[in-house]
N, C-alpha and C positions, 0 to 999 in steps of 0.2 A: 228525079221523076219516078224512079224505080219504087222508091219508098211511099208513094202515093197511091193508095188503092184505086183511084181513077183510072190509071194507066195499066191496069192489071191485066187488060185484055187489048192492049194496043192504044195506038194515037189515032183517032179519027176525027172528023169535022164537029160530032157532038162533044167529045172531050176538050177540043179547042174552045167551043163556045162556052163551056162552063168555066174554062181558065179565064177567058175574057171577062165573064160575069163576075168572078170573083176579085179580079185586078180591080174592076169598077167600083164594086160594091166596097171593097177595102179601102180604096182611095176617098170615095164618097163619105164613109164612117169615119176615117180619120180626119177628113177636112171639117165634119160636123164636130167631131170631139175637139178639135182645136178651138172652134167657134164656142162651144160649150164650157172648155176648159178657161178661157179668156174671161168669159162673163163669171164663171165660179169662182175664180181667183179674186176678181174685183169685188164681189158680192161677200166673199168670205173675210176678205182683210176689211172691208167697210164694217161687219158686225163685229170685228174683233176690236176696231177703233171707234165703236158706237158712231156709225154713220150709216147713211142710206144705201150709198153705192148707186149704179145705174138703174133706173126705174121709169124712164119715159119712152124709149123706143120698145114697143112691144110690151106684153104682159110681162111683169117682174124685170123689165129691161132686158128681155132675151135678145132682142133684136139689135142691140147697141152694138155689138161686135160686128155684126153686118154692115150697120151704118157706117161705122168707122172705117171697114174694108171697101166700101163704095167711095168714100170720101178720099181715102188714099188712092183708088185706082184712077180717079179724075183729076189728081194733082198733078202739076208739071213735072216731068222727069228729067232731072238735071243731071248732066255729065260735066265734072270739072275739065277746064281746059287742058290741063297738064295730065289728065288722067289717061291711061291705057284703055281705050274704049271697049276693046273687045274682051280683055280679061274683068274690067270693071263691071260689065253686063253679065259675066258668066259667073261670077263668085257667088250671088245669091242663089243660083240653082245649085251650086256645089254644096251647098249648107242645107237646102231643103230635101234634095233627092235622096242622100243618105238615109235621113231619118224614116222616109216611106220605105225604102228598101229593106233597112232594118225590121221594120214593122211587118213586111210581108211574111217573114219567116216565123212569126209567133202564132202558136196555135191559140186560138180563141174560144174552142169548143172541141167536142168529139169528132166523130165520124156521122155525117148526114147522109141521106138516101132520098134522091129525088128521080122519079121516073125509071127506077132501075139501077140508076147510078150511085155509087157510093164514093163519097169524098171527103176529105178533110177541111175543117173549118179554119183553113189558113191558105194565104195565097201560094206558098211553095214550101216545100220541106226538102230540101237540098241535103245531101249526107255530109256536107261541110257548112252546116248552118252556123254554128258558133264561131268559125272563122268569117264567115261572111259578115256576122255582127261586127267583129272586130275591125275587120278591113274598112266596113262602112263608117265606123266611128273614127278611123285615121283619116278617111277620105275629107269628113266635115272640117278637120282642120285646115285643109288647104282653102276650103271657102272664106274661112276668117282670115287667114294669112293672105291670101291675094286680093281680099277686098281691102284691106289696109294699104298693101302695096302698090296696087294700081290707082289709088285715089289721087296720086301725086301730091300729098300733103305729109307733113310730118307727123302730124297728131294721130291720124289713122295708122300709120306705119308702127309708130311706138305701141299704140294699143293692138295692133295685131301680133306685133312680137310678143308682147306679153301674154295676150290671150292663147297663143300657140304654145308657148313655155308651159303654160298653165294645163293645158289639154293634153300635152305630150306626157307631162309629168306624172298624171292621175291614171293615164292609160296604162302604165306599168303595173301599178296595184289593182286595177280592174281587170287585166289580163290574168293575173295569178290567181285572183279570187274565182275566175271563170275555169282556170285549169282544175281547181279542187271539185267543181261540179263535174267537169268532164272525167276525172278520174274516177269519181263514184259511180256516174251513169255509164261508163264505157263507151259512149258513142258522142259523136259530134252533132248529131240530129237534134233539133229542139223537140221534135216529137218523142224521139227516142229518151230525151231528159225527161219529159212529161211522164212517160211509161215507167220509167224507173222510180219515180216517186210515187205511183198509184197503187203500191201494195197495200199499204195501211194508211188510213186517213190520218194526216198530220204527223205521224210517228216517222214515217218513211220521207217526209219532205226534206229536200236538203238544208233548209233552216236548220233542222236539228241535226241531221247526218254530218254537215261539216262543222259543227261546233259553235253556230251562232256568229262567231266572230267574221268569217268571210262575208257574211251577209251584211254587216256594218261597214265593212271594208268596202264593198261593192256599191252600197248606199252612199257612202261619202264620196267615192271616186266618180259616180254617176252624177252627183250633184255637182261636183267641180267641173265635170265633162260638158254638162249642158248649160254651164253658167248661171246656175240658179243662186240665190242668196244662200247662204253668206259668202258664195264665191263669186259674186258678180262683178269681178274686178275687170272682166272684158269690156264692160259698158260703164266704168266708174266715171260719171258724168263730172263729179266734184274733183277729179284728178285730170283726166284726159280729154275734156270737152264731152266727148261721146262715144270714145272707143273707135274700133276699126271701121264702125259704119257711120262716121261722122258726116261724110260726104253725099251720103244716099239719101234720097227722096222718093215720094211716090210709091209706086208698086214695089219697086226694089227694095226699099226699106221695109214695107210691109212683109215681103218675102223673109227676110232675117228675122222679123218679129213672129212669123209664123213659125220659122224654123225652129225657134227656141221653143215653144210651146208644143210643137210636134215632136221634138226630141224628149221632152218631160214626158209626154202621153207614151212613146214608144220605150224609153227605158223604165218606166214604171211596169209596163207590160212584160219587158225582159226580166225585171227582178220577180215578178209573179211566176214567170216561167221556170227561171233557173233555181229558185230557192223555195216557192211556196205552193208547188204543185199545179201551177197553172190552172186550168178549169176542173181540177180534181177537188171533189167534195161529195158528201152523202147525197144520192140521187134517188129520188122516190120512183118505184116501179110503177111508173104511169106512162103509156105509150106516148102521150103527146108531149110529156115534160122530160122524157129520157134525153132528148136533144137539146133542150132549152135551158135546163138547170145547169149544166156545166157553163155556157155562156154568163148566165148569171152569176156564177160563182166568179168567174174570170173578171166580170166587169166590176163585181163588188171589190175584191181585191184590189183592182187597179185604182178605183176610186179611193181606197184607203191610203195609198201612196201619192195620189195627186193631192189629197187634202193634207197629207204630211209635208209636201214642198210648199204649199202656200202657208202652212203654219211655220215653216222655218222663215220665210220670207218675212212675215209679219213679227216673229218673235226675236231672230237672231241678227246682231249686228254685222256688219262687213268686216272681213278679216283684213289685215294689212297682207301686203304681197310678201313680204319676209315669212310671216306666219303660215302663210297659203303654201309656200314651197317648204318650208320645214316640216309641215303636215305631211305634205306628199312623200318628201325624200327620205326623212329621217323617222317617221312614225308607221305611215300606211305601207311603204315598200318593204322595210324590216319584217313588219308584223306579218304581213301576208307571206312572205319568203319562210319565214319560220312555221307559219300555220300550215303552209303547203307541204313542208318536210313532215310535220306532224300526221297530217291526213295520209300522204303516202305511206309513212311508216306503220299507221293504223290498217291500212290495206293490206300490208305484208306481214305484219307481227301481231295485229289485234290490238284493239284500244286500250286494254288494260297495261300492255307493256309500254305503250307511248304515255299513258297517264302517270305511270310510276317513273319514267324517265323524265317526263316534264316536270314532275313534283320535286325529284331531286334537283334538276337544274334551276328550277325557281326558288328552292331553298338555298343552294349555294349562292345565287345570285344576290339574294337579299342578305346573305350573311356576308358577303365580302362588301356589299353596299353599306351595311351596318358599321363595319370596321372602318372603312373608308371615311365615312362621316365623323366617327368617333374620333380619327386620328386629326380630322381636320378641326373640329371644335375644341378638343382637349390639349393639343400639341402646344409647344411653346411659340410656334409660328404664328398661332391664332392671335397672341398678344403683341406681335411685332417684336418679337426677341429672337435673337439667333440660338440655334439648337446648341445646347450645352453650356450657354451663358449663364451664371447665376443670377436668380432673382433677387431684387431689392425687397427688403422688408418694408411694409405697409404699415404706416402709424395707426393707432386707434382713430376711427372716423373714415377711414378708406381713403382712397386716391383722391377724392374731391376735396377733403380736409386737407391733405397735403398741398395740393395746388392752391388752396386758398391761404395757406399760412405763408406759401412762396410768394403769392402774388402781394400779401399785404406787407411782407419784409422788404419789398422793393421800394425805395424813396421816389416820391413823384416829384423830384426836382424838375425845374425847367431845363428844356434840351437845348444845347448849343444851336446856333443859328444853322440852319440847313438840315437840321434834323428831321426825320419822319414822323415822329410823334413823342407821346411822353413815354417815361420808363414802362408805367403800367400796360400801356397800348402795345409796346414792343414785346412785353411778356406775354400778353394776350395773343398777339399776332403769331 
């Protein structure tokens, strides 16, 4: 609360009313964004596949998502006989609430002034904002796991175990990429991270200052965290019927469906906040636009990533589960750990020292790799021979000519009774 200028003069009923209004507006905006995101994804994919997409409910099909939601709301809500009723009903809320709480700490604009009160365009700016974000991403795992466990069926349980392993695996790489941003900003507050990037347009963004690599690590890890293609193994219907939410119906199924899109919007906004300066951008010096242009910058950057997620779904095939785990544990986690050490070393010794050390390590690694490959390809073991054994001379015509002469010299006599084949067949075998 101390970081928000709204509470600079204490907490009174006027400040509380502004806080409530911010919460209601943020929730309504996020729910409207979810509806638009579902429509946007269906229309973009249909355009990529030369289809029309939703076009009946409302202009351009804009009300199709609302119609689907009303239909799901009035469908029968089924609870399996062997399910744990309380946990089964609780699990959808454990998936959708963390997405909204994580969005509450995202700055969507600058400081607004209304009736003499100055407040930031975000629901809350706690001093531990990034830790709250990581905590919410961890709690969402419980919603998936409890949904599969409480269903009383084996297929949802298998789907939830696989989903939990996927989400936990990619949280490590995501957390280390966030640590690099915190090291550069020197604060855990999301508003402080925005301010640390606002010195010079684009040049001071963490996308550049962290060396670009953490940005792509975070993007891939978040895509796996939100169960978006090509990491949508959580709901691989061709393998496990329907994943952890197989037994859900009606509004509870809709909550899981909304949670996925809400997480996509929230994490896109988080990427913009951490790496692309948030609402930072050139602002014209006009009284009316000073407070609105940063919001437009933030919305435009977020839409860029939302389109990228739709593009991933339309263009990329689904990974196998072993490929997904190998990418998380063998590629992203080691790469993020090494890059975090480079960023920390750059803060202490300077980027030129780290660049020189990195070039030396990379050159040594490539040299040892080349020596290893050369030994594997040129050594006697590559030809199936023991080390130190003399090689046989190959006659003119090569090994194929020698094998042809050997096969031709074998008589094709009739084999005795009970033999497996002719002499030639035995040689070939």
